[in-house]
C-alpha positions in Angstrom: 12.5 86.4 -60.5 14.8 86.5 -57.5 17.6 83.9 -57.4 16.1 80.6 -56.5 19.1 79.6 -54.4 18.1 82.4 -52.0 14.6 81.1 -51.7 15.5 77.5 -51.3 16.0 76.4 -47.7 19.6 75.6 -46.8 20.5 72.0 -47.0 22.2 70.4 -44.1 23.3 66.9 -43.2 20.8 66.9 -40.4 17.9 67.8 -42.6 15.8 64.9 -43.8 14.6 65.2 -47.4 12.1 62.9 -49.1 12.9 61.5 -52.6 10.9 64.2 -54.4 12.8 67.0 -52.6 16.1 65.3 -53.5 15.1 65.2 -57.2 14.1 68.8 -57.1 17.3 69.8 -55.4 19.3 68.1 -58.2 17.2 69.8 -60.9 17.8 73.2 -59.4 21.5 72.5 -58.8 22.0 71.3 -62.4 20.1 74.3 -63.9 17.3 72.2 -65.4 14.8 74.6 -63.7 15.3 78.0 -62.0 12.2 77.9 -59.9 9.6 75.4 -58.7 6.0 75.4 -59.9 3.5 72.7 -58.9 -0.2 72.1 -59.3 -3.2 70.1 -58.1 -5.1 69.0 -61.2 -8.4 67.3 -60.3 -11.0 66.2 -62.8 -14.3 67.8 -61.6 -16.3 64.6 -61.8 -16.7 63.9 -58.1 -15.9 64.8 -54.5 -12.5 64.7 -52.8 -11.4 62.3 -50.1 -8.4 62.1 -47.9 -6.2 60.7 -50.6 -6.7 63.9 -52.6 -5.7 65.9 -49.5 -2.3 64.2 -49.7 -1.8 65.3 -53.2 -3.0 68.9 -52.5 -0.8 69.3 -49.4 2.2 67.7 -51.1 2.1 69.9 -54.2 1.4 73.0 -52.2 4.0 72.2 -49.5 6.7 71.6 -52.1 6.0 75.0 -53.8 5.9 76.8 -50.5 9.2 75.1 -49.3 11.0 76.2 -52.4 9.6 79.7 -52.6 7.7 78.8 -55.8 4.1 78.9 -56.9 1.1 76.5 -56.7 -1.7 76.3 -59.2 -5.2 74.8 -58.9 -6.3 73.5 -62.3 -9.3 71.5 -63.3 -8.7 68.8 -65.9 -12.1 69.3 -67.5 -11.6 67.4 -70.8 -14.5 65.0 -70.4 -17.9 66.8 -70.6 -19.8 63.6 -70.1 -18.9 63.4 -66.4 -18.0 66.9 -65.2 -20.1 69.4 -63.4 -19.8 73.0 -62.1 -21.0 71.6 -58.7 -17.8 69.6 -58.5 -15.7 72.6 -59.5 -17.1 74.7 -56.7 -16.8 71.9 -54.2 -13.2 71.2 -54.9 -12.2 74.8 -54.9 -13.7 75.3 -51.4 -11.9 72.1 -50.2 -8.5 73.3 -51.4 -9.0 76.6 -49.7 -10.1 74.9 -46.5 -6.9 72.9 -46.4 -4.9 76.1 -46.6 -3.4 75.5 -50.1 -3.1 79.1 -51.4 -3.3 79.2 -55.2 -3.7 83.0 -55.2 -5.1 84.1 -58.6 -3.8 80.9 -60.3 -7.1 79.1 -60.9 -7.1 77.5 -64.4 -9.1 75.1 -66.5 -7.8 72.6 -69.1 -10.6 73.9 -71.3 -8.8 77.3 -71.3 -6.2 75.6 -73.5 -8.4 73.8 -76.0 -7.3 76.1 -78.8 -3.6 75.4 -78.0 -4.2 71.7 -77.8 -5.9 71.8 -81.2 -3.0 73.6 -82.7 -0.5 71.1 -81.2 -2.6 68.3 -82.6 -2.3 69.9 -86.1 1.5 70.2 -85.5 1.7 66.4 -84.7 -0.2 65.6 -87.9 2.1 67.8 -90.0 5.1 66.1 -88.5 3.8 62.7 -89.3 3.4 61.9 -85.5 -0.4 61.6 -85.6 -3.2 60.3 -87.9 -7.0 60.2 -88.1 -8.2 56.6 -87.5 -11.5 55.0 -88.5 -11.3 52.0 -86.3 -14.0 51.7 -83.6 -13.1 51.7 -79.9 -13.5 48.0 -79.8 -11.2 47.5 -82.8 -8.6 49.8 -81.3 -8.6 47.7 -78.2 -8.3 44.5 -80.2 -5.5 45.9 -82.4 -3.6 47.1 -79.3 -2.6 43.6 -78.2 -1.6 42.8 -74.6 1.4 42.4 -72.3 2.4 39.2 -74.1 1.6 40.1 -77.7 2.5 43.2 -79.7 -0.2 45.3 -81.3 -1.2 45.5 -84.9 -1.0 48.7 -86.9 -4.2 50.3 -88.0 -4.9 50.1 -91.7 -5.2 53.9 -91.6 -1.9 54.4 -89.9 0.0 55.4 -93.1 -2.7 57.9 -94.2 -1.0 61.0 -95.7 -0.7 64.0 -93.4 -2.8 66.2 -95.7 -5.7 63.7 -95.6 -5.5 63.5 -91.8 -5.5 67.3 -91.5 -8.6 67.4 -93.7 -10.3 64.7 -91.7 -9.3 66.2 -88.3 -10.8 69.6 -89.3 -13.9 67.7 -90.4 -14.0 66.1 -86.9 -13.9 69.6 -85.4 -16.6 70.9 -87.7 -19.0 68.1 -86.6 -19.0 66.0 -89.7 -18.7 62.7 -87.8 -20.8 61.0 -85.1 -19.5 60.1 -81.7 -16.8 57.4 -82.0 -16.7 57.5 -85.8 -13.2 59.0 -86.0 -10.3 59.4 -83.6 -6.9 61.2 -83.8 -4.2 58.8 -82.7 -0.5 59.3 -82.1 1.9 57.4 -84.3 4.5 55.9 -81.9 5.1 52.2 -81.7 2.6 49.3 -81.8 5.3 46.9 -80.7 6.2 48.9 -77.5 6.4 46.9 -74.3 4.5 49.8 -72.7 0.9 49.5 -74.0 0.3 53.2 -73.4 2.8 53.9 -76.2 0.9 51.8 -78.8 -0.5 54.6 -80.9 -2.7 56.1 -78.1 -5.9 58.1 -78.9 -5.3 61.8 -78.6 -8.8 63.2 -79.6 -12.3 61.7 -79.8 -15.6 63.0 -81.2 -18.1 63.8 -78.4 -21.1 65.9 -79.3 -21.6 67.1 -75.6 -22.0 70.5 -74.2 -19.1 71.5 -71.9 -19.6 73.3 -68.6 -17.0 76.0 -69.5 -16.9 76.1 -73.3 -20.5 75.3 -74.1 -21.0 74.0 -77.6 -17.8 75.4 -79.1 -16.2 72.0 -79.5 -17.4 68.6 -80.5 -14.0 67.0 -80.2 -12.2 66.7 -76.9 -8.6 65.8 -76.0 -7.8 62.6 -74.1 -6.3 63.1 -70.6 -2.8 61.7 -71.6 -2.6 64.3 -74.4 -4.1 67.2 -72.6 -2.4 66.9 -69.2 1.2 67.4 -70.2 0.2 70.3 -72.5 -1.6 72.0 -69.6 1.5 71.6 -67.4 3.8 72.9 -70.1 1.6 75.9 -70.9 1.4 76.9 -67.2 5.2 76.5 -66.8 4.8 73.7 -64.2 8.3 72.3 -63.4 7.4 69.2 -61.4 4.2 67.3 -62.2 3.7 65.3 -59.0 1.3 62.4 -59.4 0.5 59.0 -57.9 2.1 55.7 -59.0 -0.7 54.6 -61.4 0.7 57.2 -63.8 4.2 55.8 -63.8 3.5 53.8 -67.0 2.1 56.9 -68.5 5.3 58.9 -68.0 6.9 57.9 -71.4 3.8 59.2 -73.2 3.8 62.4 -71.0 7.4 63.0 -72.1 6.6 62.2 -75.7 3.8 64.7 -75.9 5.8 67.7 -74.4 8.8 66.8 -76.6 6.9 66.3 -79.9 4.8 69.4 -79.2 8.1 71.3 -79.0 7.8 72.9 -75.6 11.1 74.7 -74.8 11.1 73.9 -71.1 9.1 70.7 -70.6 7.9 69.8 -67.1 9.0 66.7 -65.3 6.7 64.0 -64.0 7.5 62.4 -60.6 5.3 59.7 -59.1 4.6 59.0 -55.4 2.7 56.4 -53.6 -1.0 56.8 -52.9 -2.3 57.1 -49.4 -4.2 54.0 -48.3 -6.0 53.8 -44.9 -6.7 50.4 -43.3 -10.4 49.4 -43.2 -11.6 52.7 -44.7 -13.8 53.1 -47.7 -12.5 55.5 -50.3 -13.5 54.0 -53.7 -16.3 56.0 -55.4 -18.0 52.8 -56.5 -18.3 51.5 -52.9 -19.3 54.9 -51.4 -22.0 55.3 -54.1 -23.5 51.9 -53.2 -23.4 52.6 -49.5 -25.3 55.9 -50.2 -27.8 54.2 -52.6 -28.5 51.4 -50.1 -29.0 53.8 -47.3 -26.2 52.4 -45.2 -24.8 55.9 -44.8 -26.8 59.1 -45.0 -24.9 60.6 -48.0 -21.4 61.4 -49.3 -20.9 63.5 -46.2 -21.6 60.8 -43.7 -19.1 61.2 -40.9 -18.0 57.6 -41.1 -16.5 58.2 -44.6 -13.2 60.0 -45.3 -14.4 62.4 -48.0 -13.4 66.0 -47.4 -15.5 67.7 -50.0 -18.0 70.4 -49.4 -20.9 69.7 -51.9 -24.2 71.5 -52.4 -25.2 72.8 -48.9 -23.5 69.9 -47.1 -20.0 69.5 -45.7 -18.6 66.1 -46.3 -17.4 63.4 -44.0 -14.1 64.5 -42.3 -15.2 68.1 -42.0 -18.6 67.2 -40.7 -17.0 64.8 -38.3 -14.8 67.6 -36.9 -11.4 66.9 -38.4 -9.3 70.1 -38.9 -6.9 71.1 -41.7 -4.1 71.1 -39.2 -4.8 67.5 -38.2 -4.8 66.4 -41.8 -1.6 68.2 -42.6 0.1 66.5 -39.6 -1.3 63.2 -40.7 0.1 63.6 -44.2 3.4 64.6 -42.8 3.6 61.6 -40.5 2.4 59.1 -43.1 5.4 60.2 -45.3 6.2 60.4 -49.0 7.4 57.1 -50.5 7.8 55.4 -53.9 6.1 52.2 -52.8 2.4 51.7 -51.9 1.7 50.9 -48.3 -1.2 51.2 -45.9 -1.5 53.6 -43.0 -3.5 52.8 -39.9 -6.6 55.0 -39.2 -5.4 55.4 -35.6 -2.7 57.7 -36.9 -5.3 60.1 -38.1 -7.1 59.9 -34.8 -3.8 60.6 -33.0 -3.4 63.7 -35.1 -6.8 65.2 -34.3 -6.3 64.5 -30.6 -3.0 66.3 -30.7 -4.4 69.2 -32.5 -7.4 69.7 -30.3 -6.2 68.9 -26.8 -4.9 72.3 -25.9 -7.1 74.3 -28.2 -10.6 73.4 -27.2 -12.5 73.9 -23.9 -13.3 70.8 -21.8 -17.0 70.9 -21.0 -19.4 68.6 -19.2 -21.7 66.3 -21.1 -23.5 63.2 -19.7 -24.2 60.9 -22.6 -26.1 58.1 -20.8 -27.7 59.8 -17.8 -29.0 58.6 -14.5 -30.1 61.0 -11.8 -28.1 61.5 -8.6 -29.9 63.1 -5.6 -27.8 64.5 -2.8 -30.3 64.2 0.0 -28.5 66.4 2.5 -27.9 69.3 0.1 -30.2 72.3 1.1 -33.5 71.9 -0.7 -34.1 74.4 -3.5 -30.6 75.8 -3.2 -28.0 76.0 -6.0 -24.6 77.6 -6.4 -22.2 78.6 -9.1 -18.9 76.7 -9.1 -15.8 77.9 -11.0 -14.5 75.3 -13.5 -11.3 75.6 -15.5 -11.9 75.3 -19.3 -8.7 73.4 -20.0 -6.2 72.2 -17.4 -3.4 72.1 -20.1 -4.1 75.6 -21.3 -4.8 78.2 -18.7 -5.2 80.8 -21.4 -8.6 79.4 -22.1 -9.8 80.6 -18.7 -12.6 79.3 -16.7 -16.4 79.3 -16.5 -19.2 79.2 -13.8 -21.4 76.1 -13.7 -24.5 75.7 -11.7 -24.6 73.0 -9.0 -27.6 71.7 -7.0 -28.9 68.7 -5.1 -30.1 67.0 -8.2 -27.5 66.0 -10.8 -27.1 63.9 -13.9 -24.2 61.5 -13.9 -23.1 58.8 -16.4 -24.8 55.5 -15.9 -21.5 53.7 -16.2 -20.2 55.7 -13.2 -22.4 53.7 -10.8 -22.5 50.0 -10.2 -24.5 48.0 -7.6 -21.9 45.2 -7.4 -18.6 46.6 -8.8 -15.7 44.5 -9.9 -12.3 44.9 -8.2 -10.4 48.1 -8.9 -13.7 49.9 -9.8 -13.1 53.5 -8.5 -16.4 55.2 -9.2 -19.6 55.3 -7.3 -21.2 52.2 -5.6 -23.1 51.7 -2.3 -21.0 53.0 0.5 -18.2 54.4 -1.7 -17.1 58.0 -1.8 -16.0 59.9 -5.0 -15.3 63.5 -6.0 -17.7 65.3 -8.2 -15.3 67.1 -10.6 -14.8 70.7 -9.4 -17.4 70.3 -6.6 -17.6 68.1 -3.5 -17.1 64.6 -2.2 -20.3 62.5 -2.3 -21.0 59.1 -0.8 -23.6 56.7 -2.2 -26.3 56.0 0.4 -28.7 54.0 -1.7 -30.4 53.6 -5.1 -33.7 52.8 -6.7 -34.6 50.5 -9.6 -37.5 49.8 -11.9 -39.3 46.4 -12.3 -36.5 45.1 -14.6 -33.8 46.0 -12.1 -32.5 49.0 -14.0 -31.2 51.7 -11.8 -33.4 54.8 -12.0 -32.1 56.9 -9.1 -29.0 57.1 -6.9 -29.0 58.6 -3.5 -26.0 60.2 -1.9 -24.8 62.6 0.8 -22.2 65.3 0.4 -19.5 66.7 2.7 -19.6 70.6 2.4 -16.0 70.8 3.8 -14.6 69.0 0.7 -15.4 71.7 -1.9 -12.8 71.9 -4.7 -10.3 74.7 -4.1 -11.0 74.9 -0.4 -7.7 73.2 0.5 -9.4 70.2 2.2 -7.0 67.4 3.0 -8.8 65.4 5.6 -9.1 62.3 3.4 -8.6 61.2 -0.1 -10.8 59.5 -2.7 -9.7 57.4 -5.6 -12.4 58.3 -8.1 -13.6 61.5 -9.8 -16.7 61.6 -11.9 -18.3 64.4 -13.9 -21.9 65.7 -13.6 -24.4 68.2 -14.7 -27.0 70.2 -12.7 -30.3 68.5 -13.6 -32.2 71.8 -13.3 -30.1 73.7 -15.8 -28.6 71.0 -18.1 -29.9 70.9 -21.7 -31.0 67.8 -23.6 -29.1 67.1 -26.8 -28.7 64.4 -29.4 -25.2 62.8 -29.5 -23.8 60.5 -32.2 -21.0 58.0 -31.5 -19.1 56.8 -34.5 -16.9 53.8 -35.0 -15.1 52.7 -38.2 -17.5 51.8 -41.0 -15.6 48.5 -41.7 -15.4 45.6 -39.2 -11.7 45.7 -38.4 -11.5 42.1 -37.2 -13.0 40.5 -40.3 -11.3 42.7 -42.9 -12.6 45.1 -45.6 -14.4 42.7 -48.0 -16.5 39.6 -47.7 -15.9 36.5 -49.9 -18.5 37.8 -52.4 -16.6 41.2 -52.7 -19.2 43.1 -50.7 -18.1 45.5 -47.9 -17.9 44.0 -44.5 -20.0 46.6 -42.8 -19.7 47.3 -39.0 -23.3 47.3 -37.7 -22.1 49.2 -34.6 -20.5 52.0 -36.6 -23.2 54.5 -35.5 -24.9 54.8 -32.1 -27.5 57.6 -31.7 -28.2 58.9 -28.1 -31.3 61.0 -28.1 -31.5 61.8 -24.4 -28.0 63.1 -23.5 -27.4 66.2 -21.4 -24.9 69.0 -22.0 -23.9 72.3 -20.3 -26.3 75.2 -21.1 -23.6 77.0 -23.1 -23.4 74.1 -25.5 -26.9 74.8 -26.8 -25.3 77.8 -28.5 -22.7 75.8 -30.3 -22.1 76.8 -33.9 -21.9 74.3 -36.8 -18.6 72.5 -36.9 -17.5 74.1 -33.5 -15.6 71.5 -31.5 -15.2 70.7 -27.8 -13.8 68.1 -25.5 -16.5 66.4 -23.5 -14.9 65.5 -20.2 -14.0 61.8 -20.1 -16.1 61.1 -23.3 -13.9 62.4 -26.1 -13.8 65.2 -28.6 -17.1 66.3 -30.2 -18.3 68.8 -32.7 -21.7 70.3 -33.6 -23.0 68.6 -36.7 -22.8 71.0 -39.7 -25.9 69.6 -41.4 -28.4 68.4 -38.8 -27.9 71.0 -36.1 -30.3 74.0 -35.9 -30.2 77.1 -33.8 -30.6 76.2 -30.1 -30.7 72.5 -31.0 -27.2 71.3 -31.9 -26.5 67.6 -32.7 -23.0 66.5 -31.6 -20.8 64.1 -33.5 -18.0 62.3 -31.7 -14.8 63.2 -33.5 -12.6 60.8 -31.6 -12.4 59.1 -28.2 -9.9 60.5 -25.6 -7.4 57.6 -25.6 -5.9 55.1 -27.9 -3.2 52.5 -27.7 -1.5 54.1 -30.8 2.0 55.6 -30.2 4.3 57.4 -32.6 7.6 55.6 -33.3 10.6 57.0 -31.5 12.0 60.0 -33.1 8.7 61.3 -34.5 7.2 62.8 -31.4 7.0 66.5 -31.1 
């Protein structure tokens, strides 16, 4: 391999390096490693969420930065919970995020033979023994943080006997839970993980990858370091809950006699304020019908499962926005929370110059321009994005009957209201000045029709400067606009009251979803493809729902509103 120093970016005083990069720099400088290899090692027992995205992008980003390699490996050591469905889902998600693992897709189960041989090695060295204690007894003997553990009565069993029994475990001579293989370390250790942990258990379960070849399976803490070592991983980057497991990780790779053992480094998890990520909570929300599945756009799962595309992807978030969010949230050693508004900021920044700005009227009321020629219509040229001329323009039909937003008209407006009200004049975006001349209501007083007159001299682009107006509103031609369903999302959790009620249940925001069945959109939006996103003028960013849209009948999900009070700290803008 080429000299790593040539691949590694030049360090400078001005360059900011997180603590993981600093550790890697030292390892390379001291010759501990000569290249950088990382991995993302999910257990295929569920779907991914935004916290997993941090781990994926961190591990991939480190490998990319140092000119190294990145592996995707499934830690499939527990056949009772793992499914091929989850494997396929996770693989698609990693690819969607842009983490390129090339041909380096691996399974822990690929190494079951190696793990078995390493277990035999430990037994021969006197570092492991076959135990007959039950799971309950093992927990009882382990002790707690205040009391040392007690040694198993089978701890001093001769290596030859343990070898014979371990082979019998493999051959299927014992029932589930009847025997275990345990490490012989230190029952008095202050770290409970080092109190003779279980390395293998009996489980007569068919495995998604190995079928019925095995009836014994390695425990995660034994399997994981071996997997890293076999693949030549240099830096095993994991979250803080594995910090107490690091001594056991190091013990395994040392006692299994790997020449170039990997190094485990822990980082803080990503926590979002007032967001549900726990599988237990999400499962209950799904079962109770509060959300319409694991891919409900109010959740923060990223996984593509079955024929559905989960939460963030269905909502319209992009890989680029997630990458920026992970970058801005930072890499730290201490757990902290990140406000969801930062994620919203990132998607706005990603989309604002990339997507066309189209007209959509979400809560429509009809505007009739009484002095516009009857039966006439015209095509007006509208720019697609004022911040990006490269997106060009389009032609939009205009006539004397329009749809406008109900909130853009008031009978008795408050002070500083700049939109339409009796006697007031506003600009119709890209079209003409109109003045309200009257309105009609139903028996309840609800406005059903607004009357107006227009000034043909005020057409946009004509150079008219005779007078100014303070308000501009958007519109759609009532004759050509297409009806569409639009869904407005808010956070799933009531922010003001906090995440949990006193009884431990989730404090659900009852206004987290508003469904508008009778909205109107530009004709071109009827051809929107699943997950295709747009800016709806003045209403926010939206995307065509990946699950519920059908050809010619898209359903639009609001990704995010246009504005927020959130601002990046000084020095982080770019």
